[in-house]
N, C-alpha and C positions, 0 to 999 in steps of 0.2 A: 501638128500632131507631135507626139514625143519624138525627139530628135533621132533616137535609134530605131524607131518603129518602121520607117519608110522602107528600109532595106529588107525587112522581113515581110512587109505587107505587099509590096509591089514586085512581082517577078519580072524577068526581062521581057517576055512577050507583052505584058500589060504596059510596061514602061514605054515600049516602042509605040503602042497604040496611043498612049496619052501624049507623047511628044509629037506624034503625027497629027493629032487632033488640035493641039493648042501650042502656043508659045509657052513652054514650060521648062524650067531649069531643074533637072533631076537632082542637082546638088543642094537645092535650097529647101530645107525642111525647117519650118518655123514652129517654135513652142513659146515664143515671146514676140508679140507684135510690135514691141517697142525697140527691139534689136534693130540696128541700122539696116541690115540687108533685108530683113522682113518688112520694115517700115517702107523702104523704097519700093519693094515689090507690091506691097499693099496699095500704094498710091495708084498703080497701073492695073491692078488685078480686076478681071471681070468675073472670074469663077474661082472659088476657093475649094480645093479638095482637102477634106478634113478626115481625121480619125481620132482615136483615143489620145487625149492630152491636148486637144485644141483649146486655146484660151477662149474665154467668153467673148462673143462679138457684141460688145456693149455699144451704146450710142457713141461714145467717145472714139472707139475703134472704127466704127462705121464712118464717122466724120473724116477719118484719115484714109478712107477707102471709097472715094467718090464714084468710081466706076463699077463697084461690085454689084453684080446682079443675081448671083446664084451661089449656093453652097452645096457641094456634092459630098455627102458624108459616107466614107467607106467603112462604116460600122453600123451599130444599132441605134441606140438612143441619141437624140440630138439635144436633150435637155441640158447637157453640161455646157454647151457653147452657144446655142441659139437662144436669143433673148427677145423680149417684147420689141426692142428696137429693130430687130430684123423684120418682124411682121409690119411694123409701122413704115419701114422703108420699102416694103414690097419685095424683099429678097425672096427668090424662089429657093426652096429647100427640098432636097431628096436624101433618102437614107437607104443603106444596104441592110436594113433590119431584116428583110425577108431572107437575105443570104446568111446572116448570122443566126437566124431562127432554125435553119436546117440541121446543123450539128447538134443544137440543143434538143431538138425533137428526136433525133436519132439516138442520142445518149439516153433520153427519157424512155423511149420505146424499148431499148435494149434492157434497161433495168426493170421496166414493168414486167417483161417476159421472164427475166431471171428471178424476180421476186416471186412470181408464181411457181417457179421450180424450187423455191426454198433454198436458193443457191448458197447463201452464207452458212446456214446450219449444216447442209449436206457437205459442203467443203470442209468445215471444221471437224465434222464427224468422221469423214474419210481420213483426214490427217491423223486423227487420234487412233483410229482402228488399223489402218494400213493392212486391211485384210478383206477377204470375200465377206459380203454381208447381204442380207435380204433388204435391199433399199426400198422395195415396193411395200414391204410390211412396215418398215420403220417410218416411212413418209407417205401414208395413204392419202393425205389431203393435198399433197403437192400436185402441181400441174396448172395449165392455163385454160382448160376446157370449162367454158361458162363462168369464168371469173368475172367479177364486176370491177370496172376501172372508172374512177371519178376524176374528171379533169376540171380543175378550178381555174376558169379564165379562158374564154374563146379568143385569145390573142393570136397573133401569127403563129407562135409556137404551139399554143393549145390546139389550134385548128390542124396544124401539121401532125401533131401527135395523134389526133383523132383519125386523120386520113391514113396514117401508117398502121394504126391498130385495127382499122375497119375490116381487113381481110381475115382477122383471127376470130376464133370462136369465143368472143368476149361480149359482155353487156357493157355498153359505154354510156356513162352519165356525164353531163356537163352543167356547170353553173356559171352564169355570166349575166349580170343585170342589163347588159346592153344587147343581148341577143334579141333579134326580131322574132315575132311569132313564126313558127315553122322552120326557123333557121337551123335549130338543133337537129331536126330530122334530116336535113340535107347533109349534115355533118356525120350522119350515122349514129347519133346519140339521142338520149332523152334528156330534156331540160328539167332540172329539179332544183329546189332550193338547197342551200349549202348544208343545212342540218340533215336533210334527207340523203344528200350525196355522201356525207360522212358516215351515216349509220348503215348505208347499204354497200359501201365499197370495200373490196379487198385491198385495193391500191388507190391512194389519193395522190394526184400529181398537181403541183401548184404552178400556174402559169399566168398569174395576174400581175399587173404593174405595181411597183412600189409607190404608193400614194398615202397621204394621211388616213384616208378612209379604208385602206387595206392593211393597216398595221394590225398584227395579230388576227388576221382573218381566220386562221386556224387557231382559235383560242383554246384555253384549257377545257372549256365546256364542250367544244366541238371535237377536240382530240379524244375526250372521254366517250364520245358517241361511236368512235371507230371500234369495230369488232376486234376481239383478241386475235393477234397474229397479223393484223393489217399492216401495210407498208405505207409510209409517207415519203414521197419523193419531192424534193424542193430544188429546182434549178432556176428559180426566179430571184428572190432576195430573201435574206434571212429574217427580215423584220415581218414578213407575212405570217410567220409561225411563232407562237408563244414558245420560245426556245426553252425557257425554264420548265414549262409544263411538259414539253416534248421530251426533254432530257430525263425528267422523272419517269415518264412512261417507258423510255428506252432502258433506263437503269433497272426498272422492274422486270423487263423482258416481255412486257405485254405487247408492245408494238415493235416494228422494224422500221428502219429509215435508210434512205439514200439521200445524202445531203451534199450538194455541190456548193451551197452558200450557207453562211452562218452569221451570227452577230456576236463578236466582230468577225470580219472575214477570215482572219487567222485566230483560231480559238486559243485561249491561254493554255500553256503547256500541261497544266493539271486537269484539263477538261476530261471527263470520263468518256466523251464521245470518241476520242482517239482509239480507245482500247476495247470498246464494247463489241462483242461478236455479232450482234444483230444490227450493226450500223456500218454502212459503207460511206466513208467521208472522203471527198475529193476537193481540191483547192480551186474552185471556180474555173473549171476547165471544160464544162459542157459546151460553151460557146466556141467560136472559131479559134482553133489552136493549130500551130504548125502550118502545114500547107493549106489549111482551110482559110487562112488569112487571104490567100490569093484569090479566092472566090469573091470576097468583098471588094478587093481592088478591081477585079474584072467587072463587077457590077457597077462600080463607080465609073469605069471607062465607058460602059454601055450608056450610062446616063449623060456623061459628057458628050458622047457622040450625038445623042438625041438633042442636046442643047445646041451643039454646033450646027446641026442640020435643021434647026428651027422647029423641032417637034417637042411636045410637052414631055415632062419626065414620066417614066413608067411607074415610078414609086415615089410620088410627091409626099411631103409632110405638110399638112395644113395646120393653121393656127388652132383650129378646133381639136384636131387630133393631138397636137402638142400639149394642150391643156390637160388632157386626161391620160397621157402616156407616161411611162416611167422615165 
């Protein structure tokens, strides 16, 4: 992982667990498998604990790791370092994607509900007025009673979002081509095609993986289907939304947006998205941040314990899942 990441990722209780479960050097954090200390450790390693910044485990790297049997990833996607060579070698892989999904879902649900309250407009209106005002009369359409929320992608995050929204008085829609018949109903939602989801929803939240097939999933044409005043929430990847088309809609004031991801990840300084009153822009912080990193490390320790005691991983990543995951 990134050299400076381990100290922020692994708190003292989890480090004690890890060192109690395995022969692990807390001071050895590798971001280059060719470095002498890392190369020496790799020759003896049976399990690799990885996180953001892990170099790719290519066939050449695995040739220098004859004893490696498992990779325990203390973060979400393993696409950056798990390669075809890992599957050919039979390396067992697990990920803390479920743990990283929790804060993303919490962020999303918070802004779904705040979007229903028309928070951005009321905040700015209050700042301007600084006086007693009839807010009920000014915002008669605000509120979350019987709003329609569309979730694009029944991923781990999408499913958690639906679970957290289910107790509210909302109509929930979901679109995912991999949903099994009847599965949407168990999630408390109605399965619809993407065009219908866009045309019916007050809030559309994107939770699909970044793949060639999902580029501009919310296209110009689908954004045009959204009703006036609808909100787009994107905590997935910027490429899933036609950003040029969305920017035009936002500049016009027709739509609102909560964007934790963009293309590029840091927008040019002149982008209008920084200053629009109907846009909430955050720097890719919906996922694990601050002490939430410790949850992912604890999840990795749980999986290491399962490995050490001869049990299968609770959250394995399979080759088939890897093919269609972000």
